[in-house]
N, C-alpha and C positions, 0 to 999 in steps of 0.2 A: 444364394440370393440372386435374383434376376434384376440386374441393373438396366435402367433405361437410357441413362445419359453417360455413365462412366465408361470410358474406353476399355475394351477387353483387356488390354495389356496392364491396366491399372487396377483391375478388379481383385486380383490376388493380394495386392498391397492393402486394398480397402478391407478385405476380409480379415487380414491379420490385425489391422488397427482396430477393427470392430471387436474382435475377440479380446484384445488388450483392454479396451474401454469397459467391456462387460466384466472383466476380472476386477476392474476398479468400481464395480457396482453401478455403472451407467446403463440406462436403457437406451437403445439405439433405434433411430429412424434413418432410413436410407433415402437420399436424394429428396429430402423434405424441407420445406421452407421454415425458417426460424419463426417468422410471423407472416400473417397474411399480406401485410403491406410491404414485405421485403421479397422481391421477385427472385433473387438469386438463391438457388438450392445447392448447398455444399454436398459432397458425397455422403458424409456422415453427420448426423446430429445426435450428440449424446446429452442426456439429461439426468440430473440427480438433484433432488430437492429443488433449490431455486437456481442452480448453476447449469449453464449450457456449455457444451463443447462443440465447436464447429470444426470439421476436418475436411479440407479439400484435398483429395488424393490425386496424385499425378505421377505418371511414369517419367516424363521429362518435365522438370520444374520450369514453371513460367509464371509471370504476373501480368494479368491483362486488365482491361477497363472494368470488366464485371467484378473481379475480385477487389479491385481498388474501390469501387463504389460500395460494395458490401462492407468493406472495412471502415469506410467513412461513415456509413449509416449506423453501424453498431457502436462505433466510438462516439459519434455525435449524440446518440441516444443514451449513452452511459449504461448500456445493458450489462447485466451480470453474466459474462461469458468469457470463454477463452477460444481464440481462433488460431487454428494450425493449418499449415500445408504439410502433407505427408508424402514421402517418396522413398526410394531405395538408397542405400549407402553409395552405390557406384554411379549415381545419377550425375549428370553434368550441371554444375551450378555456375551462374555468372555473378559478378560483383553487383550488377544492377538488381538482380533478383534479391540478394541479401539486403541491399539498401531499401528496397521496397518493403520487405518484411519488417525491418526495424522502423521505418517511417510509419507504417500502419499498425505497429504493435502486434504483429502476428508471429506465432511460434513455428518451429519446424520439427516434425517427427521423422525419424529415420527408421525404416524397417531393415533390420540386419539380415544376413544370409541365413542365420538360424531362426528367423522369424521373431526374434525379440524386438521390442520397440524402444528406441532411445529418444529422449527429449533433447534434441541437438541445440535448439534455441527456444528460450521460454517466451511466452507472450505476456502482455499486460492485460489485466481485467479492467475494462473501462469503468466498471462500477466501484472499483477499489482505488481509483486514482485520486490523489489529493492535489488541489490547486490552491495556491496562496491567494487570499483576497487582496486585490491590488490596493485597497484602502489601508492595509496594514503596513506599518513601518517598523522594521526590525533594527534600525540604526546600526550600531557597532556589532550587533550579533547577526547581521544579515548572512554572512558567509556560513556560519554554523547552521542557521535555519535552512538555507539552500542545500547544505549537505544532508541534513535530515530528510528533506523532501526527496532529494535524488535517491537516497537509499530506500525510502518508503515506496517510491514509485518504480523501483527497479523491476525489470521483467521477472515474473515469478508465476509458476503454474501450481495449481492445487494438486496436480499429479506428481509433483516432485516433493522431496522431503525438506527442502530449504525454505526459510521464511525471512527475507530481509526486513520485513516490517517489524519484526521483533527487535532487531538492532537499531532501527530508526526510532522506535519509541523509547528505547533505553537511552539513546543519545539525546532525545528531546527532554527526557526526565533529568539527565545530568546537566543539560544547559539551564533548565529552570532552577535546579538546585544551586548551581553556581551563581545565577543572577540573584537569587534570594539572599545568599551569603554576601554578595557584593553590596547589595542594598543595605543589609543589616550592618556591615562594617562601616559603610559610609555614614549611616545614621548615627553610629557611635561617634565617629570623628567629627560630625557636624553638630554634636551636642543634642541629639534627639532622644537617645536611649540611656537609661540609668544602668549601664553595665560597661565592661571593658571589651576590647576586641577579642581577647583570649576567651572570654565567656561566650562570645558569639561563635567563634570558630570551634569551640569544644562541643557545641550543640549539634545534633543531627538536623536534618531538613525539617522534620516535624517541629522540633523545638524552635528553630529559627522563624518558621512561619508564625507560630504562636507568639513569639517575642514581638515580631513586627505588627501583629494584629491585635495586641492587647494594649489598651490605652494606659493601663496602670504601670506599664513598664517604661513609659515615656517621662521625660523631664517636664515639670510644670510649664504650661504654656505652649507645649509642642503637641501637634495633632498626629495621631497614628498614620502611617503611610499606607497600610493595608486596611481597607474597609472590610466589613464582615463578608460581603459577597466575594471579594477577591481572595480573602483568607480561606473561605469555604471551597472555592474553585481550586486553589492550590492543593488543599488537602485531598480533594476528590481526585485530582490528577496524580498526586503522589500515591494514592491508594491503588491506582490502576497501573502502576509501573510494571507489574509482572503479569499483565493481562494475557500475553501470548505464551507465557510459560506454563500455565495451568493445563492439565490434561482435559480433553473433552471426550464425551461418550459417544458422539455421533458427528457425522458430517454436517448435519443441520446446525448443531451447536458451533461447529467450526466456522460455518458461514456467518452465523450471528456474531461470533467473536471478531471475525475480520471486519465486519461493519463497525463494531465498537472501536476497533483499532483506528479506523478512518476517523471516527468522531473524536477520538483522543488526539489525533494528530492536528485536526482543525482547532481543537481547544488549546493545544499546546502553542500553536502559532499566535493565537489571540493573547494568551498569557505572556508570551515573550514580549509582545508589543506593549502590554500594560506595564510590565516590570522595567523594560528599557526606559519608558517614559517616566516612571517613578524615580529611577536612578538619576535621570537627567534633571529632574525637578528639585532634588535634594540640594539645598544651598547652605 
């Protein structure tokens, strides 16, 4: 490959990373802009389905104004991409360099002496980041929700085998299941439901949702605490608890599933807010 802008001493690193991306089925463009309106051209631009991989290859690692502006642009636009800096194992790194990578959600690729490529630090994909609506109130469950968000938004590359979003969705499901049971138990204690606490705790999540959402299970004169819409939403969320455990047949399906996971997390935060409010209203 004839590079126009990449320094000669970094071109071998670039070639190795390009081969590695091609093995992962990415098409590669060299020193090409991600979009016409984005001026900065990284050394490599990998594309597969709707996901892009930006790689800035350097012999001596640095972080300058151009890289900083590029990172801000792609993050601000919420683009579906992963941004890496690539260099060699024996390169000299500074603490400021690593702080800039973390601040700008950029990953680090290391080319080893045997020309294998290691993901040393994982990036964040701006399109898969979840942010809590500031209008939502999680009350006494705020710490748990913040923990789920931190896990969901943890740095993670599609090129690695790990997926922290799976654990985050599981934690959100467990939180909603716990809240449902707490509401049902409180409803029994406050004289809303025609059953005992043991009958509630013996039921699974599905049964507890149905118990709270059916008017016929309530004492005369008491109104059900879960309306039809909330009952349906809880069942929908419960049904998707294993979303990230199912095998997919293609990377396109995987990308679609990742977006579904994002929607699930947003839905989970809304449901936590509604259930916390219901629990507080039960008198």
